[in-house]
DRENKEBA-22084 format. One record per residue (C-alpha): residue number from 1; residue in three letters; y, z, x. Coordinates in Angstrom, 2 decimals, padded with zeros to 5 digits. Example, Ala and Ser with C-alpha at 12.3 -4.5 7.8 and 13.67 -1.06 7.14 Angstrom:
! residues 2
   n res      c2      c3      c1
   1 ALA -004.50  007.80  012.30
   2 SER -001.06  007.14  013.67
//
This chain:
! residues 174
   n res      c2      c3      c1
   1 MET  020.87 -016.17 -007.45
   2 ASN  016.98 -015.49 -007.58
   3 ASP  014.47 -017.56 -009.32
   4 ALA  013.66 -014.84 -011.80
   5 THR  017.47 -014.78 -012.88
   6 THR  017.74 -018.63 -013.34
   7 SER  014.39 -018.83 -015.27
   8 GLY  015.40 -016.29 -017.74
   9 SER  012.56 -013.93 -017.02
  10 ALA  013.06 -010.31 -016.15
  11 ARG  012.52 -009.34 -012.42
  12 PRO  009.43 -007.24 -011.85
  13 VAL  009.85 -003.42 -011.40
  14 VAL  009.02 -002.39 -007.89
  15 LEU  006.55  000.35 -007.23
  16 ASP  006.42  001.27 -003.71
  17 VAL  003.32  003.24 -002.65
  18 TRP  003.42  005.03  000.64
  19 CYS -000.09  004.90  001.69
  20 GLU -002.33  005.72  004.56
  21 LEU -005.71  004.00  004.90
  22 GLN -007.54  006.82  006.26
  23 CYS -006.40  009.11  003.52
  24 PRO -009.12  010.21  000.80
  25 ASP -006.16  010.97 -001.59
  26 CYS -005.06  007.23 -001.21
  27 THR -008.66  006.22 -002.17
  28 ALA -008.39  008.28 -005.28
  29 ALA -005.11  006.59 -006.11
  30 LEU -006.73  003.31 -006.31
  31 ASP -007.93  003.66 -009.70
  32 ASP -004.22  004.33 -010.92
  33 LEU -003.17  001.32 -009.02
  34 ARG -005.72 -001.04 -010.62
  35 ALA -004.82  000.42 -013.93
  36 LEU -001.17 -000.10 -013.50
  37 ARG -001.70 -003.68 -012.12
  38 GLU -003.89 -004.35 -015.07
  39 HIS -001.48 -003.05 -017.60
  40 TYR  001.74 -004.69 -016.15
  41 GLY  000.58 -007.79 -014.52
  42 ASP  003.58 -009.39 -012.77
  43 ARG  006.03 -007.23 -014.37
  44 LEU  005.26 -004.56 -011.77
  45 ASP  005.27 -005.36 -008.15
  46 ILE  003.30 -002.97 -006.27
  47 ARG  004.15 -002.93 -002.78
  48 LEU  002.06 -001.05  000.03
  49 ARG  004.15  000.92  002.21
  50 HIS  002.66  002.32  005.45
  51 PHE  002.75  006.09  006.27
  52 PRO  000.18  006.77  008.78
  53 LEU -000.41  010.37  009.49
  54 ALA -001.07  012.04  012.89
  55 LYS -003.87  013.93  011.77
  56 HIS -005.87  010.51  011.22
  57 GLN -006.43  008.73  014.51
  58 HIS -007.27  005.32  013.14
  59 ALA -004.49  005.39  010.34
  60 TYR -001.97  003.64  012.47
  61 ALA -004.38  000.73  013.67
  62 ALA -005.57  000.42  009.94
  63 ALA -001.94 -000.02  008.80
  64 GLN -001.46 -002.89  011.39
  65 ALA -004.66 -004.40  010.32
  66 ALA -003.61 -004.31  006.74
  67 GLU -000.57 -006.06  007.86
  68 GLU -002.48 -008.95  009.45
  69 ALA -004.72 -009.15  006.52
  70 THR -001.80 -009.64  004.46
  71 GLU -000.72 -012.54  006.74
  72 GLN -004.26 -013.95  006.08
  73 GLY -003.78 -013.78  002.58
  74 GLN -006.12 -010.96  001.69
  75 GLY -003.86 -007.68  001.97
  76 TRP -004.98 -005.80 -001.09
  77 PRO -008.60 -006.74 -000.97
  78 PHE -008.46 -005.51  002.59
  79 VAL -006.70 -002.36  001.86
  80 GLU -009.06 -001.51 -001.04
  81 ALA -012.05 -002.21  001.10
  82 VAL -010.97  000.13  004.06
  83 LEU -009.81  002.88  001.58
  84 ALA -013.42  002.65  000.12
  85 ARG -014.71  003.56  003.54
  86 THR -012.32  006.20  004.97
  87 GLU -014.97  008.38  006.30
  88 GLU -016.43  005.41  008.04
  89 LEU -013.12  004.60  009.45
  90 GLY -012.95  008.10  010.82
  91 THR -016.11  007.62  012.85
  92 LYS -016.09  003.86  013.68
  93 GLY -012.32  003.11  014.18
  94 GLU -011.10 -000.36  014.94
  95 GLN -014.68 -001.59  014.87
  96 LEU -014.68 -000.96  010.97
  97 LEU -011.48 -002.83  010.56
  98 LEU -012.81 -005.88  012.18
  99 THR -016.13 -005.48  010.03
 100 VAL -014.06 -005.35  006.89
 101 ALA -011.96 -008.26  008.14
 102 GLY -015.14 -010.39  008.56
 103 GLU -016.77 -009.30  005.22
 104 LEU -013.73 -010.57  003.58
 105 GLY -013.68 -013.85  005.09
 106 LEU -010.61 -013.14  007.36
 107 ASP -010.35 -014.28  011.02
 108 ALA -011.68 -011.15  012.64
 109 GLU -010.96 -012.53  016.14
 110 GLU -007.28 -012.89  015.02
 111 MET -007.39 -009.49  013.51
 112 ASP -008.52 -008.04  016.93
 113 THR -005.88 -010.01  018.88
 114 ALA -003.21 -008.41  016.45
 115 LEU -004.38 -005.12  017.11
 116 ILE -004.17 -005.73  020.81
 117 ASP -000.91 -007.36  021.06
 118 GLY  000.80 -005.09  018.59
 119 ARG  002.60 -007.80  016.55
 120 HIS  002.72 -005.74  013.43
 121 LEU  003.94 -002.46  015.09
 122 LEU  007.62 -002.98  013.91
 123 ALA  006.55 -003.44  010.46
 124 VAL  004.43 -000.21  010.28
 125 ASP  007.28  001.76  012.25
 126 ALA  009.89  000.46  009.82
 127 ASP  007.88  001.50  006.62
 128 GLN  007.23  004.91  008.24
 129 ALA  010.98  005.52  009.15
 130 GLU  012.09  004.33  005.60
 131 GLY  009.57  006.72  004.19
 132 LYS  010.69  009.64  006.23
 133 ALA  014.34  008.83  005.43
 134 ILE  013.74  008.97  001.68
 135 GLY  011.71  012.10  001.80
 136 VAL  008.12  011.09  002.06
 137 THR  005.96  013.80  003.74
 138 GLY  002.57  012.75  002.74
 139 THR  000.35  010.29  001.00
 140 PRO -000.02  008.71 -001.43
 141 THR  003.81  009.01 -002.49
 142 TYR  005.15  006.61 -005.15
 143 GLU  008.83  005.47 -005.46
 144 ILE  009.89  003.95 -008.47
 145 GLY  013.52  003.36 -009.86
 146 GLY  014.78  005.79 -007.24
 147 GLU  012.46  008.53 -008.19
 148 LEU  009.81  009.97 -005.56
 149 LEU  006.42  011.05 -007.02
 150 ASP  004.14  013.00 -004.53
 151 GLY  000.54  012.26 -005.12
 152 GLY -000.78  014.12 -001.99
 153 LYS -001.02  017.47 -003.85
 154 SER -002.18  016.15 -007.12
 155 GLN -002.07  012.86 -008.93
 156 ASP -002.63  014.34 -012.38
 157 GLY -000.31  012.64 -014.62
 158 LEU  001.40  010.30 -012.14
 159 ARG  000.08  007.29 -013.81
 160 GLU  001.78  008.28 -017.03
 161 ARG  004.88  009.18 -015.12
 162 VAL  005.21  005.56 -013.46
 163 MET  004.34  004.04 -016.66
 164 GLU  007.30  006.01 -018.33
 165 ILE  009.72  005.02 -015.59
 166 ALA  008.46  001.47 -015.36
 167 ASP  008.69  001.03 -019.19
 168 ARG  012.28  002.32 -019.11
 169 LEU  013.31  000.12 -016.33
 170 LEU  011.77 -002.91 -018.04
 171 ALA  013.53 -001.96 -021.36
 172 GLU  016.66 -001.93 -019.59
 173 GLN  016.24 -005.43 -018.24
 174 GLY  015.45 -006.49 -021.60
//
């Protein structure tokens, strides 16, 4: 039995966000994610899932760096900082990832080592494989309550749709 069940509180609803850190559409999705986090607090577990696209040469390294930032306790701040600089990531590559790590007070040397030794490759590959298996083709794509919502073409109405599903799932736990 998990802690949420024993404490009497409902489990959070899980929102998987298939994202790529060199993707301008994922940058645009940040406002929605912030609003959802603000509205639901700990009732919604927003999980970053990696889906680096071949057309962005630094996306795979950025996904690995995000995993290392998560291990160092700054996953979302790192993701948001990198997404705010997608164009710069395109020109500076891994150097930008190390710069952002340093700006956030992370161990940039350890970040560099993680990128060299590939310790997070399996996590990134597993996310990408799972995404492909459930039908993710681009980013951002959301998965909540078994429903896949593609934000790569348009994000219009997606926040509202996520909220409808989350509200329904939370009510069902109720």
